[in-house]
C-alpha positions as CSV (number, residue, x, y, z in Angstrom):
1,M,134.1,157.8,64.9
2,P,130.6,156.9,63.5
3,K,127.7,157.2,65.9
4,R,126.8,153.7,67.0
5,C,123.2,154.3,68.1
6,V,120.2,156.2,66.6
7,T,117.2,156.9,68.8
8,V,113.8,157.1,67.0
9,C,110.4,158.3,68.3
10,G,107.4,157.2,66.2
11,L,104.2,159.2,66.7
12,G,100.7,158.2,65.6
13,D,98.3,160.3,63.5
14,L,98.5,164.1,63.6
15,M,95.4,166.1,62.5
16,L,95.9,169.7,63.6
17,G,92.7,171.3,62.6
18,G,89.4,172.0,64.4
19,P,88.5,174.3,67.3
20,A,91.5,173.3,69.4
21,F,93.9,175.0,67.0
22,S,91.7,177.6,65.4
23,T,93.9,180.5,66.4
24,P,97.7,181.0,66.7
25,K,97.1,181.8,70.4
26,K,95.5,178.4,71.0
27,V,98.4,176.7,69.3
28,A,100.9,178.6,71.4
29,E,99.1,177.4,74.6
30,V,99.5,173.7,73.8
31,D,102.2,172.2,76.0
32,F,103.8,168.8,75.6
33,Q,106.2,169.2,78.6
34,P,105.5,165.7,80.0
35,L,106.9,164.1,76.8
36,Y,110.0,166.2,76.3
37,H,112.3,163.9,78.1
38,H,111.4,161.3,75.4
39,L,111.5,163.7,72.4
40,D,114.4,165.9,73.2
41,T,117.0,163.1,73.2
42,A,115.6,161.5,70.0
43,D,117.5,161.8,66.7
44,V,114.5,161.1,64.5
45,V,110.9,162.0,65.4
46,V,108.6,160.8,62.7
47,A,104.8,161.2,62.5
48,N,101.9,160.7,60.1
49,L,100.5,164.1,59.0
50,E,96.9,163.2,58.4
51,A,95.6,166.6,57.0
52,P,97.0,169.2,54.7
53,F,97.9,172.7,55.8
54,D,95.4,175.0,54.1
55,D,92.9,177.8,54.9
56,G,90.0,175.6,53.8
57,S,89.4,177.5,50.5
58,N,90.7,174.5,48.5
59,I,88.7,171.8,50.2
60,I,87.3,169.2,47.8
61,L,83.7,168.2,48.4
62,A,83.1,164.5,48.0
63,D,81.4,161.5,49.8
64,K,83.9,161.2,52.5
65,I,85.2,163.2,55.5
66,R,87.6,166.0,54.4
67,L,90.3,167.2,56.7
68,W,92.5,170.3,56.7
69,A,94.5,172.3,59.3
70,P,95.4,176.0,59.4
71,P,99.0,176.8,58.5
72,W,99.8,178.2,62.0
73,S,99.0,174.8,63.6
74,A,102.3,173.5,62.0
75,D,104.1,175.0,65.0
76,I,102.9,171.9,66.8
77,L,105.4,170.0,64.8
78,H,108.2,172.1,66.3
79,K,106.8,171.6,69.8
80,L,106.9,167.9,69.3
81,R,110.4,168.0,67.9
82,V,109.2,166.3,64.7
83,N,111.8,166.4,61.9
84,V,110.1,164.0,59.4
85,V,106.4,163.5,58.5
86,S,104.8,161.0,56.2
87,L,102.3,162.4,53.7
88,A,101.2,158.9,52.5
89,N,97.6,158.7,53.7
90,N,94.0,159.1,52.5
91,H,93.6,162.7,53.6
92,I,96.7,164.6,52.4
93,F,95.0,165.6,49.1
94,D,91.7,166.6,50.7
95,C,92.4,170.2,49.5
96,G,93.6,169.0,46.1
97,L,97.0,169.8,44.6
98,A,96.8,173.4,45.8
99,G,96.4,172.3,49.4
100,F,99.3,169.8,49.0
101,D,101.5,172.5,47.6
102,N,100.6,174.7,50.6
103,T,101.5,171.8,52.9
104,R,104.9,171.3,51.3
105,R,105.6,175.1,51.5
106,V,104.8,175.1,55.2
107,L,107.0,172.1,55.9
108,R,110.0,173.5,54.0
109,K,109.7,176.7,56.0
110,L,109.9,174.8,59.2
111,N,112.7,172.5,57.9
112,V,110.6,169.4,58.4
113,L,111.3,166.7,55.9
114,Y,108.5,164.8,54.3
115,C,108.0,161.6,52.2
116,G,105.2,159.4,50.8
117,A,103.5,161.8,48.4
118,G,104.5,164.1,45.5
119,S,103.7,165.6,42.1
120,N,104.5,162.3,40.4
121,I,105.4,158.7,41.3
122,E,109.1,159.3,41.4
123,E,108.8,162.2,43.8
124,A,106.4,160.3,46.0
125,R,108.8,157.3,46.3
126,Q,111.7,159.5,47.4
127,P,112.7,159.0,51.0
128,A,113.4,161.7,53.6
129,C,117.2,161.4,54.1
130,L,119.0,162.2,57.4
131,S,122.5,161.7,58.7
132,F,123.8,161.6,62.3
133,E,127.5,161.4,62.8
134,G,128.2,159.1,60.0
135,V,125.0,157.0,60.2
136,S,122.5,157.6,57.4
137,V,118.8,157.2,57.8
138,D,116.1,156.9,55.1
139,V,112.4,157.3,55.9
140,F,109.9,156.1,53.3
141,G,106.1,156.6,53.2
142,Y,103.6,154.3,51.6
143,S,99.8,154.0,51.6
144,W,97.2,151.6,50.5
145,T,95.2,153.0,47.7
146,G,91.7,151.9,46.6
147,E,88.0,152.2,47.1
148,W,88.1,150.9,50.7
149,V,89.6,154.2,51.8
150,K,87.9,156.4,49.2
151,G,91.3,157.4,47.9
152,P,94.0,158.5,48.2
153,P,95.1,159.0,44.6
154,R,97.9,156.8,43.5
155,A,100.8,158.9,42.1
156,G,101.6,158.3,38.4
157,S,104.3,159.3,36.0
158,D,102.5,162.7,35.4
159,R,100.0,162.7,38.2
160,F,100.2,163.8,41.8
161,G,99.4,161.3,44.6
162,V,100.8,159.0,47.3
163,A,103.4,156.3,47.0
164,P,101.3,153.1,46.8
165,L,102.0,150.2,49.2
166,E,102.8,147.8,46.4
167,P,105.4,145.1,47.2
168,S,107.3,145.4,43.9
169,L,107.8,149.2,44.3
170,V,108.7,148.9,48.0
171,K,111.2,146.2,47.3
172,E,112.8,148.2,44.6
173,D,113.1,151.3,46.8
174,L,114.6,149.4,49.7
175,A,117.1,147.8,47.3
176,R,118.4,151.1,45.9
177,S,118.7,152.7,49.3
178,N,122.2,152.7,50.8
179,A,121.1,154.0,54.2
180,D,122.2,152.3,57.4
181,L,118.8,152.6,59.0
182,K,115.6,152.2,56.9
183,I,112.3,153.3,58.4
184,L,109.0,152.7,56.7
185,T,105.8,154.5,57.6
186,V,102.8,152.6,56.2
187,H,99.1,153.6,56.0
188,W,97.3,150.3,56.2
189,G,94.8,148.2,58.1
190,E,91.2,148.7,59.2
191,E,89.9,151.5,61.4
192,D,89.1,150.8,65.0
193,T,90.5,147.2,64.9
194,I,93.0,146.3,67.6
195,W,94.3,143.1,65.9
196,P,96.5,143.4,62.8
197,S,95.3,140.9,60.2
198,L,97.4,137.9,59.1
199,D,98.0,139.6,55.8
200,R,99.6,142.6,57.6
201,R,101.9,140.2,59.5
202,R,102.9,138.5,56.3
203,M,103.6,141.8,54.6
204,S,105.6,143.0,57.6
205,R,107.8,139.9,57.3
206,L,108.4,140.6,53.6
207,L,109.3,144.2,54.2
208,H,111.8,143.2,56.9
209,S,113.3,140.6,54.6
210,W,113.8,143.3,51.9
211,G,115.8,145.5,54.3
212,A,113.3,147.5,56.4
213,D,114.5,148.0,60.0
214,V,111.5,149.9,61.5
215,I,107.9,149.8,60.3
216,L,105.5,152.3,61.7
217,G,101.8,151.7,60.9
218,H,98.9,154.2,60.8
219,H,95.2,154.4,59.8
220,P,93.4,152.2,62.3
221,H,93.3,155.2,64.7
222,V,93.7,152.8,67.7
223,V,96.8,151.1,69.1
224,Q,97.8,147.8,67.7
225,G,100.7,145.7,68.8
226,I,104.5,145.7,68.4
227,E,106.3,142.7,66.8
228,R,110.0,142.1,66.9
229,K,111.4,140.4,63.8
230,G,115.2,139.7,63.7
231,R,117.0,143.1,63.7
232,G,113.8,145.0,63.1
233,V,110.4,145.9,64.7
234,T,106.9,146.6,63.4
235,A,104.4,148.8,65.2
236,Y,101.2,147.8,63.3
237,S,99.3,151.0,64.4
238,L,100.4,153.8,66.7
239,G,96.8,155.1,67.0
240,N,96.0,158.8,67.2
241,F,98.7,160.8,68.8
242,L,97.0,164.2,68.4
243,F,93.8,164.2,66.3
244,A,91.7,167.4,66.7
245,P,89.4,168.0,68.6
246,Q,91.7,166.2,71.1
247,I,93.6,168.5,73.5
248,Y,96.7,167.7,75.3
249,E,96.9,169.1,78.9
250,G,99.2,168.3,81.7
251,G,100.3,164.9,80.4
252,V,96.7,163.7,79.7
253,L,95.1,163.7,76.3
254,R,91.7,165.2,76.9
255,I,89.1,164.7,74.2
256,A,86.8,167.7,73.6
257,G,83.6,166.9,71.7
258,P,80.0,168.1,71.6
259,E,78.8,168.8,75.2
260,G,82.1,167.4,76.6
261,I,81.4,163.9,75.3
262,S,84.6,162.0,74.4
263,Q,85.2,161.7,70.7
264,A,85.3,158.1,69.5
265,G,85.3,156.2,66.3
266,E,82.2,154.8,64.6
267,T,82.3,151.8,66.8
268,G,82.5,153.8,70.0
269,R,86.1,152.8,70.7
270,Q,88.2,155.6,72.1
271,R,90.8,156.6,69.5
272,L,93.9,157.0,71.6
273,G,97.6,156.4,70.8
274,L,101.2,156.0,71.8
275,L,104.7,157.2,71.3
276,L,107.1,154.4,70.4
277,R,110.6,155.1,71.4
278,L,113.3,152.8,70.1
279,A,117.0,152.5,69.9
280,W,118.8,151.2,66.8
281,T,122.5,150.2,66.8
282,V,124.7,149.4,63.9
283,D,125.7,146.0,65.3
284,V,122.4,144.5,66.4
285,G,119.6,146.6,64.8
286,V,116.7,147.5,67.0
287,S,118.0,147.0,70.5
288,E,115.3,148.5,72.7
289,T,111.6,149.4,72.3
290,K,109.6,151.5,74.7
291,P,105.9,152.2,74.2
292,V,104.8,155.4,75.9
293,F,101.0,155.8,76.2
294,V,99.9,159.4,75.8
295,G,96.2,158.9,76.3
296,R,96.2,158.0,80.0
297,A,98.6,158.2,82.9
298,H,98.9,154.4,83.0
299,S,99.1,152.0,80.0
300,D,96.9,149.3,81.5
301,V,94.1,151.9,82.0
302,L,94.2,152.9,78.4
303,L,94.4,149.3,77.1
304,R,91.5,148.3,79.3
305,E,89.4,151.2,78.1
306,H,89.8,150.7,74.4
307,T,90.6,147.0,74.1
308,G,88.5,145.6,76.9
309,Y,91.4,143.7,78.4
310,T,91.7,143.3,82.1
311,K,94.3,145.4,84.0
312,R,96.7,142.7,85.2
313,G,99.4,142.1,82.6
314,S,97.1,143.1,79.6
315,W,99.9,144.5,77.5
316,R,102.1,141.5,78.0
317,V,99.3,139.1,77.0
318,Y,98.4,141.1,74.0
319,Q,102.0,141.1,72.9
320,T,102.4,137.4,73.5
321,L,99.3,136.6,71.4
322,L,100.5,139.0,68.6
323,N,103.9,137.5,68.4
324,S,102.6,133.9,68.3
325,P,103.6,131.8,65.2
326,Y,101.5,132.1,62.1
327,P,99.8,128.7,62.4
328,V,98.6,129.7,65.8
329,Y,97.8,133.4,65.0
330,G,95.7,132.6,62.0
331,P,92.8,130.8,63.6
332,L,93.3,132.8,66.9
333,F,93.0,136.1,65.0
334,A,89.6,135.0,63.5
335,V,88.3,134.2,66.9
336,L,89.6,137.3,68.6
337,R,88.2,139.5,65.8
338,R,84.8,138.0,66.2
339,I,84.9,138.5,70.0
340,D,86.0,142.1,69.4
341,E,83.1,142.7,67.0
342,I,80.5,141.2,69.4
343,S,82.0,143.2,72.3
344,L,81.9,146.5,70.4
345,F,78.4,145.9,69.2
346,F,76.9,145.3,72.6
347,S,79.0,148.1,74.2
348,G,77.8,150.4,71.5
349,L,74.2,149.6,72.2
350,S,74.6,150.1,75.9
351,R,75.7,153.7,75.2
352,V,72.3,154.7,73.9
353,R,70.9,156.5,77.0
354,R,67.2,155.8,76.4
355,V,67.7,152.0,76.4
356,R,70.7,151.8,78.8
357,P,68.7,150.4,81.8
358,R,67.4,147.6,79.6
359,L,70.8,146.6,78.3
360,R,72.8,145.9,81.4
361,H,72.7,142.2,80.6
362,L,74.2,143.0,77.2
363,K,77.1,144.9,78.8
364,S,77.7,141.8,81.1
365,F,77.8,139.6,78.0
366,A,80.3,142.0,76.4
367,R,82.5,141.7,79.5
368,L,82.2,138.0,79.4
369,A,83.3,137.9,75.8
370,Q,86.3,140.0,76.6
371,T,87.5,137.6,79.3
372,V,88.4,135.1,76.7
373,V,91.7,136.9,76.3
374,R,92.0,137.6,80.0
375,P,95.6,137.2,81.2
376,P,96.6,134.4,83.7
377,R,96.7,135.4,87.3
378,R,100.4,134.6,87.7
379,L,101.8,136.9,85.0
C-alpha cells in the first residue's frame, strides 16, 4: 500500500567554512542533538548549500564576498540528516568549475542528492528524485541571476551555471514532472528584509498554480513568513540555519565573531533562521506546518530580536499580515518596509559606542516605529 504521508524538513542557508569547521576534529564536536527528534523522523531533509566544498585553491577573486568550505565539513550534512541540497545560489561557483566539481564529488560520496546547478542548463534543471513507499518526490532548485547579486552565472546549453528562476522554464519543468510531491527551493528576495515583496507573493501564487506543492526560499538570511495556498505552502525565507562563523551548542545557535561580538548583516540585524517541518499527504497536500526556531530557545525572543516585534503574539500577527489579501498587502507592505528601514537605520546608529549616549532618543524613536505592527492585547 502506498505511503500516505511524507514528512519534509526544510533548512535555511548552510555555509560550512570558517574557523568553526577549520579541522575535522571541530566538525566532529558539533552536536545537533536538540533537533534530532525533528530530523530523524523526516523523509526529506533539504537545505541550501551556500558555499562549495574546496580547499580554497580555486577561489575566484572578484568584487564580492567569496565563500568556500573544507571538504571534511560536509560531514555536517550527515549530522543534520540532509539528503537533498540545492546548489542554486550566488556562491556555489565562487571556486569556479573546479570547485563545483569538487562539491559534486563530495556530495556523491555522501549519497546526498543535489539540484539547481550543473555543467549545462539541462543538468541544472534536473530535479533530485526520491521515492518513499510508492510516493515519488522531485526537488527542484532555482536562483535569480543578475547584477543585483553579482552572479551567479546562468547555465547555458554549453555553459555551467545555476538554473535561472524564469517563469517559463519553471512552468515547463513542473509540467514534465510526474512526481506526487514537488518541492521548489528558490534563491530570491533582498538580504536582511523580513517582509517578502508583493512580486514574490505573486510569483509564489504562479508556482503553486503550475503544480508546486512546497516552496522553500533562501537568500535574505533572515526569517520571513510562511504562507498557505490551497494544497501548498511557501516559506519565503528560512534564514541562516548554519552560517559560519555561527556555532551550534546545546540547542542554542551561538554566533562567534571578532572579540565575541555577534555576527550580523550589513544592517545590524541578526541573521538567524528556522527549521520548517511539514507533513504532506496524498489526499490534502500540505496538512501541517511547524516552524522550529533554532536561533533561540523561544520563538518570540528570536522574532523580537531581529524583527523588532513585541513578544505577545508576534508570530501570529506577522503571519496574519503576511497572509492578508493582495489589495491589502500591497500598500501595507510599502508602509511596513519603510518603518523597517527607519528602525534599522536608527538602531544601527545606536550601536556606535562613541555616540551611544547621545542616541538614546533615536533608539526610543525606533521602538516607537516598531509598535505600528504591535499585536493586539487580546491575541
